[in-house]
ZAMARGU-4260 file (C-alpha; in steps of 0.2 Angstrom, whole numbers, plus 5000, padded with zeros to 4 digits):
<rodrens>
0) 5412/5654/5460 | 5410/5636/5455 | 5393/5630/5462 | 5391/5645/5474 | 5396/5650/5491
5) 5384/5638/5500 | 5389/5623/5490 | 5408/5627/5492 | 5405/5628/5511 | 5396/5611/5511
10) 5410/5603/5502 | 5422/5610/5515 | 5411/5604/5529 | 5412/5586/5522 | 5431/5587/5524
15) 5434/5589/5506 | 5443/5602/5496 | 5436/5610/5480 | 5442/5605/5463 | 5452/5621/5461
20) 5460/5619/5478 | 5465/5601/5473 | 5473/5606/5457 | 5482/5620/5466 | 5489/5609/5479
25) 5494/5595/5467 | 5503/5605/5454 | 5518/5616/5455 | 5513/5633/5461 | 5506/5644/5447
30) 5509/5631/5434 | 5490/5627/5430 | 5484/5632/5412 | 5466/5629/5411 | 5457/5624/5395
35) 5438/5627/5393 | 5437/5639/5408 | 5422/5648/5400 | 5412/5632/5397 | 5395/5632/5406
40) 5377/5635/5406 | 5372/5653/5403 | 5355/5662/5404 | 5352/5678/5394 | 5337/5690/5394
45) 5327/5695/5379 | 5340/5708/5374 | 5354/5695/5374 | 5362/5701/5390 | 5369/5688/5402
50) 5358/5685/5418 | 5367/5670/5426 | 5381/5658/5423 | 5384/5641/5430 | 5401/5634/5425
55) 5404/5616/5419 | 5407/5604/5433 | 5423/5598/5426 | 5439/5608/5427 | 5453/5603/5415
60) 5470/5609/5409 | 5489/5606/5410 | 5502/5610/5423 | 5518/5604/5430 | 5524/5592/5444
65) 5542/5593/5448 | 5544/5604/5433 | 5537/5590/5421 | 5521/5594/5412 | 5505/5584/5415
70) 5487/5585/5411 | 5474/5585/5425 | 5455/5585/5425 | 5444/5586/5440 | 5425/5585/5444
75) 5417/5600/5453 | 5406/5592/5466 | 5399/5609/5470 | 5390/5609/5453 | 5376/5596/5452
80) 5387/5583/5462 | 5397/5580/5446 | 5383/5573/5436 | 5383/5572/5417 | 5369/5585/5415
85) 5381/5598/5421 | 5396/5594/5410 | 5398/5604/5395 | 5406/5599/5378 | 5414/5583/5385
90) 5428/5592/5393 | 5434/5576/5402 | 5435/5568/5384 | 5445/5582/5378 | 5457/5581/5393
95) 5460/5563/5388 | 5463/5568/5370 | 5475/5582/5376 | 5485/5569/5386 | 5486/5557/5372
100) 5490/5570/5358 | 5504/5578/5369 | 5510/5562/5376 | 5508/5568/5394 | 5503/5559/5410
105) 5484/5560/5414 | 5478/5563/5431 | 5460/5561/5436 | 5453/5569/5452 | 5436/5560/5453
110) 5422/5566/5464 | 5404/5561/5461 | 5398/5552/5446 | 5412/5558/5436 | 5402/5563/5421
115) 5390/5549/5424 | 5371/5549/5423 | 5357/5558/5433 | 5339/5555/5431 | 5336/5574/5431
120) 5343/5573/5414 | 5326/5566/5408 | 5317/5582/5413 | 5330/5593/5405 | 5331/5585/5388
125) 5313/5578/5388 | 5318/5560/5383 | 5330/5546/5387 | 5344/5539/5377 | 5354/5523/5374
130) 5370/5523/5385 | 5387/5527/5377 | 5404/5531/5384 | 5410/5546/5373 | 5429/5546/5370
135) 5431/5529/5378 | 5442/5523/5364 | 5454/5537/5369 | 5453/5531/5387 | 5459/5513/5381
140) 5472/5520/5370 | 5479/5531/5384 | 5483/5516/5395 | 5495/5510/5382 | 5504/5526/5379
145) 5505/5538/5395 | 5504/5535/5414 | 5486/5537/5420 | 5483/5541/5438 | 5466/5542/5446
150) 5461/5548/5464 | 5443/5545/5471 | 5441/5560/5482 | 5423/5559/5487 | 5408/5547/5484
155) 5411/5541/5467 | 5398/5531/5457 | 5395/5524/5440 | 5406/5531/5426 | 5416/5540/5439
160) 5420/5523/5448 | 5425/5516/5431 | 5437/5531/5428 | 5445/5527/5444 | 5448/5509/5440
165) 5454/5512/5422 | 5471/5518/5427 | 5489/5513/5431 | 5488/5519/5449 | 5473/5523/5459
170) 5469/5528/5477 | 5456/5533/5489 | 5455/5544/5505 | 5450/5534/5521 | 5433/5539/5527
175) 5431/5552/5514 | 5430/5542/5498 | 5418/5529/5493 | 5417/5520/5476 | 5403/5510/5469
180) 5394/5505/5453 | 5378/5513/5461 | 5375/5522/5477 | 5365/5517/5492 | 5348/5523/5486
185) 5349/5514/5469 | 5355/5498/5478 | 5341/5499/5491 | 5328/5500/5477 | 5337/5488/5465
190) 5342/5473/5477 | 5334/5478/5494 | 5350/5480/5502 | 5350/5495/5515 | 5368/5501/5517
195) 5377/5518/5519 | 5391/5524/5508 | 5405/5518/5518 | 5398/5501/5520 | 5395/5499/5502
200) 5411/5506/5495 | 5423/5513/5508 | 5442/5512/5505 | 5443/5497/5517 | 5433/5487/5504
205) 5442/5493/5488 | 5460/5495/5494 | 5460/5479/5505 | 5447/5467/5498 | 5442/5470/5480
210) 5458/5477/5473 | 5448/5490/5463 | 5460/5503/5469 | 5478/5502/5473 | 5482/5513/5488
215) 5473/5520/5503 | 5478/5537/5511 | 5473/5547/5526 | 5471/5564/5518 | 5469/5573/5502
220) 5487/5580/5504 | 5494/5563/5506 | 5485/5558/5490 | 5493/5572/5481 | 5510/5567/5488
225) 5507/5549/5482 | 5502/5555/5465 | 5518/5565/5463 | 5529/5551/5470 | 5521/5538/5458
230) 5524/5549/5443 | 5542/5553/5448 | 5547/5535/5443 | 5537/5536/5427 | 5541/5542/5409
235) 5529/5555/5402 | 5525/5542/5389 | 5530/5526/5382 | 5541/5535/5369 | 5553/5540/5383
240) 5564/5531/5396 | 5559/5533/5414 | 5568/5548/5423 | 5585/5544/5431 | 5590/5555/5446
245) 5607/5558/5454 | 5612/5543/5465 | 5611/5547/5483 | 5617/5530/5489 | 5633/5521/5487
250) 5632/5507/5473 | 5644/5496/5483 | 5635/5497/5499 | 5635/5480/5508 | 5623/5476/5522
255) 5629/5464/5536 | 5611/5461/5541 | 5608/5452/5524 | 5618/5437/5531 | 5606/5434/5545
260) 5589/5440/5538 | 5583/5423/5532 | 5580/5411/5547 | 5589/5395/5547 | 5572/5387/5551
265) 5564/5386/5534 | 5547/5386/5543 | 5550/5403/5550 | 5545/5420/5541 | 5554/5436/5540
270) 5551/5454/5534 | 5554/5455/5516 | 5552/5474/5516 | 5568/5474/5526 | 5578/5466/5512
275) 5570/5478/5499 | 5575/5492/5510 | 5593/5486/5512 | 5596/5482/5494 | 5587/5496/5485
280) 5592/5515/5486 | 5588/5520/5504 | 5571/5527/5506 | 5566/5525/5487 | 5553/5511/5489
285) 5536/5516/5485 | 5524/5502/5488 | 5509/5499/5477 | 5494/5489/5483 | 5500/5485/5500
290) 5484/5479/5507 | 5478/5468/5492 | 5486/5452/5486 | 5497/5453/5502 | 5507/5437/5498
295) 5515/5448/5484 | 5524/5464/5488 | 5525/5476/5473 | 5531/5494/5471 | 5543/5506/5462
300) 5561/5510/5468 | 5578/5515/5462 | 5595/5507/5460 | 5609/5519/5459 | 5596/5532/5454
305) 5588/5522/5440 | 5570/5518/5443 | 5565/5499/5443 | 5549/5489/5447 | 5551/5478/5462
310) 5542/5461/5466 | 5544/5451/5482 | 5535/5436/5490 | 5530/5440/5508 | 5532/5424/5519
315) 5522/5433/5533 | 5506/5432/5522 | 5500/5414/5518 | 5518/5409/5518 | 5521/5419/5502
320) 5510/5407/5492 | 5502/5415/5477 | 5484/5416/5479 | 5471/5423/5466 | 5472/5441/5472
325) 5491/5440/5472 | 5491/5433/5454 | 5480/5447/5448 | 5491/5460/5457 | 5506/5452/5448
330) 5498/5454/5431 | 5494/5472/5433 | 5511/5476/5440 | 5521/5467/5427 | 5510/5475/5413
335) 5514/5492/5421 | 5533/5489/5421 | 5533/5482/5403 | 5522/5496/5397 | 5533/5510/5404
340) 5550/5502/5402 | 5554/5499/5420 | 5567/5485/5423 | 5560/5472/5436 | 5569/5465/5451
345) 5560/5450/5458 | 5565/5444/5476 | 5559/5426/5475 | 5553/5416/5490 | 5539/5407/5482
350) 5532/5391/5489 | 5520/5389/5474 | 5502/5393/5472 | 5491/5393/5487 | 5482/5376/5490
355) 5466/5371/5498 | 5448/5372/5495 | 5447/5390/5496 | 5461/5393/5484 | 5453/5381/5471
360) 5436/5390/5473 | 5444/5407/5470 | 5451/5400/5453 | 5469/5402/5459 | 5475/5391/5445
365) 5466/5401/5431 | 5472/5418/5438 | 5489/5411/5441 | 5491/5405/5423 | 5487/5423/5417
370) 5501/5429/5429 | 5513/5417/5421 | 5508/5423/5404 | 5511/5441/5409 | 5529/5436/5415
375) 5533/5427/5399 | 5526/5441/5388 | 5536/5455/5397 | 5551/5461/5387 | 5558/5473/5399
380) 5575/5469/5407 | 5572/5457/5422 | 5582/5449/5436 | 5578/5437/5450 | 5586/5435/5467
385) 5581/5418/5474 | 5582/5422/5492 | 5574/5406/5498 | 5560/5395/5491 | 5556/5392/5473
390) 5543/5378/5471 | 5531/5371/5458 | 5523/5380/5443 | 5521/5396/5452 | 5540/5396/5457
395) 5544/5392/5439 | 5536/5409/5434 | 5549/5419/5443 | 5556/5424/5426 | 5556/5418/5408
400) 5565/5402/5407 | 5566/5403/5388 | 5574/5419/5389 | 5591/5424/5397 | 5582/5422/5414
405) 5596/5431/5423 | 5596/5426/5442 | 5607/5425/5457 | 5603/5414/5472 | 5607/5416/5490
410) 5614/5401/5500 | 5597/5400/5509 | 5590/5394/5492 | 5577/5380/5493 | 5569/5374/5477
415) 5561/5360/5468 | 5545/5353/5460 | 5537/5354/5477 | 5543/5354/5496 | 5549/5338/5503
420) 5536/5337/5517 | 5521/5337/5505 | 5530/5328/5492 | 5535/5313/5503 | 5517/5311/5509
425) 5512/5310/5491 | 5526/5300/5483 | 5528/5287/5497 | 5510/5286/5503 | 5509/5267/5502
430) 5526/5264/5510 | 5522/5275/5524 | 5505/5267/5527 | 5513/5250/5528 | 5527/5254/5540
435) 5525/5249/5558 | 5527/5267/5564 | 5521/5278/5549 | 5525/5294/5557 | 5543/5289/5561
440) 5545/5281/5543 | 5539/5297/5535 | 5552/5308/5545 | 5565/5296/5540 | 5562/5298/5522
445) 5561/5317/5523 | 5578/5317/5533 | 5586/5305/5519 | 5580/5316/5505 | 5585/5333/5513
450) 5603/5330/5509 | 5599/5332/5491 | 5591/5349/5494 | 5607/5359/5496 | 5607/5373/5483
455) 5626/5370/5480 | 5621/5353/5472 | 5610/5362/5460 | 5625/5374/5456 | 5637/5359/5453
460) 5626/5354/5439 | 5624/5372/5433 | 5605/5372/5438 | 5608/5389/5446 | 5621/5400/5438
465) 5627/5409/5454 | 5626/5407/5472 | 5631/5424/5480 | 5635/5431/5497 | 5619/5441/5501
470) 5629/5456/5505 | 5634/5457/5486 | 5616/5459/5480 | 5616/5477/5479 | 5632/5480/5471
475) 5628/5466/5458 | 5611/5474/5455 | 5618/5491/5453 | 5630/5484/5440 | 5616/5476/5431
480) 5604/5491/5430 | 5617/5501/5420 | 5618/5487/5407 | 5599/5485/5407 | 5597/5504/5405
485) 5607/5503/5389 | 5594/5491/5382 | 5580/5502/5384 | 5582/5514/5369 | 5579/5499/5357
490) 5562/5496/5365 | 5555/5513/5367 | 5537/5515/5361 | 5521/5505/5364 | 5523/5487/5368
495) 5514/5474/5358 | 5496/5469/5361 | 5495/5457/5376 | 5486/5440/5377 | 5478/5434/5392
500) 5470/5417/5395
</rodrens>
């Protein structure tokens, strides 16, 4: 009965499913095996006979997604709004232990405080307490061993918000989910700010501005589909290789449009997702974080049936220059791929770190440095396709230059310490200022230096290993992934502890 008929109807009226409906629609039909179904608060009369029973507001167990076993736990908002005083026996913590012990993916369906506090607890226990997060050590340990997915499916506050953010992939439902450290009443009393739930922590804030969650979806059904799809690329744990599927796309497919997708005018942009779609297995790209750190595109895809991580600079967003959010997104994504043994394909069109006062105030250089550390600490097979620009320190982090640094370049390659335009202004500043026509003199210097920018001159000195016909990109990558896959068994298991500046 969960929280009773009235509370269930209230949940539906708010446009939200109940926790049991969610689990039923997420998992393969009939596969859910519940643990702790009898946990709850019972009342007995003086003879020891049961008078009433209120179930724990956390439902937990195991089931299957596409035939593969997972652990799932969800808050029941119909019982005390998911507050801690309705949780019995730390069922959420047991779910984390279950996933860790059985080496199975963990899925959190969070609704309410997610086991967080309620001041009503004070009256119930007659005292207060020093805060602690039970089983948090297992939460941390989980992140290094099994895929963790979290969905905010209603107003989520406090510990619930932290449970959503502490995951490998997270999402919110537009207009239905809100996420915040503390809800509007606490905010109003604490800092005098009067806002509603959507203004305070709607999906438009956390999927597009803060980056606290990865993806934003329209419905709960879409959320369940996204969870299933994300897990389809993931191994059950770090002790296994990611799942390979039968190839549905020809490995030797050559797309003619790749010859013209990069504009001859280097100042013009293009749709990098078109390139991803033409090179990777058709329909296989699953984007992660599309609205945050937008100069960088990240996602999962397949090459000849093998799962890979994909990164690409997007020239339509800030010219593709890496800003602080994009650098943070890169750190998170590289760590995901390295943890779960997903080879990385990097499509490079990187003009460098974002410049200007706003970028400096955002600490771009500090977060960017951490992104470089992430790339250099990654041990997963890695390949870079230099499709256009590769400049400066940020460009240098397209791969690990001290490793094999396997890469192919297109004839549209354009690289160096910094672009000619800005570089000429800095290096020839006095000469330009002293010229009778400074603007014409600057253009003359730029035209003179441009001849040295041909990527073929770099290849002549073996500064780039290969310049390829863009149409050969997919066949070469499909050949590479088979070799890369043979390297994975030697690295299965947890990756070494990472260091970040």
